[in-house]
N, C-alpha and C positions, 0 to 999 in steps of 0.2 A: 059787472066784473070786467076788468081790463083784459084785452086780448093780447097775446104774445105775438109780437111782430117779427116774423121770420125773414131772413135773407138766405139765399142759396149761393154757394161758391161753385160755379160750374153748372152744366146742364146735362148731367149724365142721365142715362136711361132710367136708373132707379129713382132719380129725383122726379123725372117726368111721369113715370108710370105708377109710383107708389107713394113717395113722401109728399110731394106737392098736393096730390088729391087728398091724402090723409090730413094734412094741415088744413086744407080748405073745408073738409067735412067736420073738423073738430069745433067744439063750442068755444074754445079758448085761444085758437091760433088763426093767424092770417098770413098768407104769403105776401110779403111787402115788396121785396126786391130780389132780382137775380143778377149776378155778375158772372160773365163767362168770357173766355178768350174767343169764343165763336159767337159773334153777335146774333146771327140767325137762330141758333139754338136757344140762346137766352130769350130772344123775343118769342119763340115758340113755347117755351116753358112759362114765361110770364103772362102772356096774353089771356089765357082762359081765366086767370085769377085777378086781372087788373093790376098786376104787380109792375113796378118800375124796372127798367133795364139799366144797369149801371155799367160804365165803361171799363171798369177793372175791379179786381178784388179789393184793393185798398179803398176805393170809393165806398164799397159796401161796409168795410170795417169802420170807416170814418163817419158813417151815417148814423146820427143820433136817433133816427126813427127805426132802427133795427135793434131788437132785444136779444135775439138768438140767431145763430148761424148753423145751417146744415151743410156738412162737408162731404160731398160724394166724389171728391177728386181722386186721382190715382193714389194707390196705397203709399207710394213713396213721398207724397205731398202731405199726408195726414199730420205728421208731427209738426212740421213748420207752420202750417195754416191753423192748426188747433192752437198752438202757442200764440200766434199773432192775434187770433180772435179773443183769446183769454186776456191778453195784454190790452186789447181794445175795450175790455169790460163786457164782452158778449158771452152769453151762455152758448154752449156748443153741443151739437149732436153730430158725431163723426161716424162715418161708415167704418166697418171693420176691415182690416185690423186697425186699431188705433195707432199702433206703431209697428215697425218692422222687427224690432228686437225688444227684449225685456229691459235692457238698459235705456232705450229711448222712452219706453213707457214710464219707467221709474223717474226719469228726468222731468217728465211732464207733471209729475205730482209734487214737485218742489215748490 
């Protein structure tokens, strides 16, 4: 059975402490790449899992080796980056809240 290749946008504490370990422990997922504006944090998150560190978020979205993206970015960034991931053909797991308003959330479902 094929494994789901995950990328992470950012290196937030929730990604380091909870989501990356859960992906690693799953039978169907692997942490493949991390992109962060803070290179050191990206390296710290990626290293235990043998994941690649990418230089920016766009590089992660352009990577054909990434099937799904986890978004632990600040709440105000969720809508924009979720939309960009979907446009890039990636599956998305976004931290809550998905959007800051009902209107933003409704726009994402179009």
